[in-house]
GUKENU-962513 format. One record per residue (C-alpha): residue number from 0; chain; x, y, z. Coordinates in steps of 0.05 Angstrom, whole numbers, m for minus. Each point is the difference from the previous one (the first is absolute). Layout:
BEGIN
   i ch     xx     yy     zz
 NUM  A      X      Y      Z
...
***
This chain:
BEGIN
   i ch     xx     yy     zz
   0  A  m3867  m2182  m5115
   1  A     14      8    m84
   2  A     m1     64    m17
   3  A     m8    m16    m74
   4  A    m27     54    m46
   5  A    m83    m10      4
   6  A      1      6    m78
   7  A     43    m69    m16
   8  A    m43    m57    m33
   9  A    m17    m59     41
  10  A     42    m68      1
  11  A    m65    m30    m35
  12  A     10     48    m53
  13  A     68    m29    m27
  14  A     m3    m69    m14
  15  A     53     11    m45
  16  A     73     21     23
  17  A     59     23    m30
  18  A     57    m32     17
  19  A     79     12    m24
  20  A     45    m57    m22
  21  A     76    m16      4
  22  A     40    m19    m60
  23  A    m18    m66     18
  24  A    m79     15      5
  25  A      7    m11     75
  26  A    m49     46     36
  27  A     39     67     31
  28  A    m61     35     34
  29  A    m82      0     m6
  30  A    m20     68      1
  31  A    m50    m16     46
  32  A      7    m13     73
  33  A    m30     12     65
  34  A     39    m17     53
  35  A     13     34     75
  36  A    m48     66    m24
  37  A     52     m2    m65
  38  A    m25      5    m63
  39  A     24     m4    m70
  40  A    m38     12    m60
  41  A     12     25    m84
  42  A    m36     79     m9
  43  A      6      5    m67
  44  A     27    m49    m66
  45  A     20     41    m62
  46  A     m1    m57    m50
  47  A     48     m5    m54
  48  A    m17     45    m66
  49  A      6    m41    m68
  50  A     33     24    m58
  51  A     23    m22    m64
  52  A     71    m28    m22
  53  A     m2     38    m73
  54  A    m10     73     m3
  55  A    m45     46    m50
  56  A     39     38    m55
  57  A    m14     43    m53
  58  A      6    m21    m77
  59  A     51     39    m37
  60  A    m36     57    m42
  61  A    m69    m30      9
  62  A    m17     33     75
  63  A    m28    m84      7
  64  A     15    m18     76
  65  A     13    m80      4
  66  A     13    m50     50
  67  A     67    m35     m3
  68  A     32    m48     43
  69  A    m13    m66     44
  70  A    m72    m11     12
  71  A      2    m17     67
  72  A    m12     39     78
  73  A     53     23     36
  74  A    m22     27     75
  75  A     18     54     42
  76  A      2     14     76
  77  A    m40    m36     56
  78  A      0     32     72
  79  A    m36    m19     56
  80  A     m9     46     65
  81  A      4    m33     65
  82  A    m36     29     65
  83  A     25    m14     63
  84  A    m21     10     71
  85  A     24    m27     65
  86  A     m7     17     78
  87  A     63     37     10
  88  A     57     29    m40
  89  A     50    m52      1
  90  A    m42    m57    m21
  91  A    m23     48    m51
  92  A     76     12    m28
  93  A     13    m82      5
  94  A    m64     m9    m45
  95  A     20     52    m49
  96  A     75    m23     m5
  97  A    m31    m74    m15
  98  A    m49     30    m47
  99  A     59     37    m37
 100  A     56    m64     m1
 101  A    m70    m41    m31
 102  A     m3     51    m48
 103  A     67     m3    m34
 104  A      5    m73     m5
 105  A    m68    m12    m37
 106  A     m3    m42    m58
 107  A    m71    m15     m6
 108  A    m60     37     16
 109  A    m59    m46     14
 110  A    m71     25      3
 111  A    m53    m55      6
 112  A     21    m57    m44
 113  A     37     42    m55
 114  A     68     19      9
 115  A     37     58    m27
 116  A     80     m3    m19
 117  A     48     51     36
 118  A     65     18    m35
 119  A     25     43     46
 120  A    m28     61     58
 121  A      7     68    m25
 122  A     m5     39     67
 123  A    m19    m17     61
 124  A    m37     63     39
 125  A    m19     m1     89
 126  A    m40     57      9
 127  A    m13     14     80
 128  A    m66     31     22
 129  A     24     22     63
 130  A    m35    m48     58
 131  A    m12    m72      8
 132  A    m73      7     m5
 133  A     18     38    m62
 134  A     41    m55    m27
 135  A     49     11    m58
 136  A      0    m30    m74
 137  A     48    m29    m55
 138  A     m4      8    m69
 139  A     48    m49    m34
 140  A     m5      4    m81
 141  A     12    m64    m54
 142  A     24      0    m62
 143  A    m51    m59    m27
 144  A     35    m59    m33
 145  A    m59    m18    m43
 146  A    m62     50    m21
 147  A    m43    m59     19
 148  A    m23    m26     69
 149  A     17    m78     m1
 150  A    m53    m67     20
 151  A     26    m58     28
 152  A     37    m40    m40
 153  A    m35    m53    m49
 154  A     10    m70     22
 155  A     54    m33    m42
 156  A    m15    m33    m68
 157  A     28    m50    m42
 158  A      9     18    m59
 159  A     12    m49    m58
 160  A     71      6    m40
 161  A      6      5    m66
 162  A    m67     18    m25
 163  A    m43     66     16
 164  A    m32      2     65
 165  A    m67     41     10
 166  A      6     45     73
 167  A    m47     57     25
 168  A     26     68     31
 169  A    m60     22     31
 170  A     28     68     15
 171  A     12     66    m23
 172  A     79     m6     m2
 173  A     40    m35    m50
 174  A     23    m59     52
 175  A     71    m10      8
 176  A      2    m73      6
 177  A     46    m44     56
 178  A     17    m61    m50
 179  A     42    m56     27
 180  A     19    m54    m68
 181  A     30    m64     37
 182  A     42    m51    m48
 183  A    m15    m74     m6
 184  A     50    m49     m9
 185  A     39     35    m52
 186  A     23     69      1
 187  A    m31     66    m35
 188  A     42     49    m38
 189  A    m32     61    m12
 190  A    m71      8     24
 191  A    m44     49    m33
 192  A    m69     22     22
 193  A    m52     34    m35
 194  A    m49     40     29
 195  A    m35     75    m13
 196  A     61     30     14
 197  A     31    m30    m60
 198  A     55    m49      4
 199  A     48    m25     57
 200  A     63    m31     m3
 201  A     43    m22     57
 202  A     72    m26    m35
 203  A     30    m55     39
 204  A     m5    m71     18
 205  A    m55    m24     44
 206  A     35    m74     37
 207  A    m41    m51      4
 208  A    m45      3     68
 209  A     13     66      7
 210  A    m49     65      4
 211  A      0     73    m40
 212  A    m41     53     34
 213  A    m17     61    m34
 214  A    m42     48     47
 215  A    m14     64    m31
 216  A    m54     17     60
 217  A     m5     71     10
 218  A     53     20     57
 219  A     37    m71     m6
 220  A     32     m6    m65
 221  A     52    m56     m4
 222  A     26    m54    m49
 223  A     42    m66     41
 224  A     15    m63    m13
 225  A     m5    m55     55
 226  A      2     70     55
 227  A     60     34    m48
 228  A     m9     68    m23
 229  A      0     m5    m89
 230  A    m41     69    m10
 231  A     62      6    m56
 232  A    m26    m65    m35
 233  A    m67     34    m21
 234  A    m18     30    m63
 235  A    m64     37    m16
 236  A    m44     23     37
 237  A    m32    m28     63
 238  A    m50    m47     m8
 239  A    m67     23      9
 240  A    m87     m3    m10
 241  A    m32     54    m29
 242  A    m77      3     30
 243  A    m53    m41    m23
 244  A     21    m81    m31
 245  A     63     m3    m20
 246  A     53    m63    m24
 247  A     71    m13     19
 248  A     38    m44    m35
 249  A     61    m28     34
 250  A     57    m37    m45
 251  A     40    m47     46
 252  A      1    m69    m30
 253  A     m5    m49     59
 254  A    m12     42     54
 255  A    m59     23     46
 256  A    m27     65     19
 257  A    m45     37     48
 258  A    m17     75     m3
 259  A    m40     50     47
 260  A    m12     73     m2
 261  A    m28     62     40
 262  A    m63     29    m36
 263  A      4     79     11
 264  A    m55     54     12
 265  A     m2     76     m5
***
């Protein structure tokens, strides 16, 4: 017999489950479970607050206040309180331990088809309610890596090299690109990418037939030539698309290019 609190919603009321993923985007824990009288369920989420990256400054001798700084959003903390019920105290402790361990390894929180990249956990706090029937809770506080929840990746799109190409970002976030440039029959020297962010240059040579990959996806950021880390050769901003219809121009004679990105929403 299950001794769950009667006020808990029915399974049909929660079609979208909250999941925690590790650094490889593999599931750590599905926070919804019925098994042998055990239940694990998110009780409360506190979504990240968002703040501007700039600051409000007072103009000397005028008293006028103006906004100064980079026009972008930064994320605050994201917290989840998980309720745990089990048939006995030992099972309660085991389930609580599993949730706590999972919380320390979370790199992505997934709700429905949206993903929030996590920089790190801040605190993990267990609370015992006094009996197995009353259950226990674990409150996990995370530092969000992005101010936006990310939609699934766009299908890879071929980008013409040497002339402006038009791409559409249907989200609210300036979307960092995942971009691959593959040299043709000749080496490519110092490829240049022009996007909404400005001019990005990779200083080096992409040998014929090899691929340079730039992945500026929130929570990822990597630059690699045939799998070898080459971040130090990148100059300029990480390439990205502002919301709406945008153009990208890749200068890499003889190469081919493919790009993808994840749109973000608040």
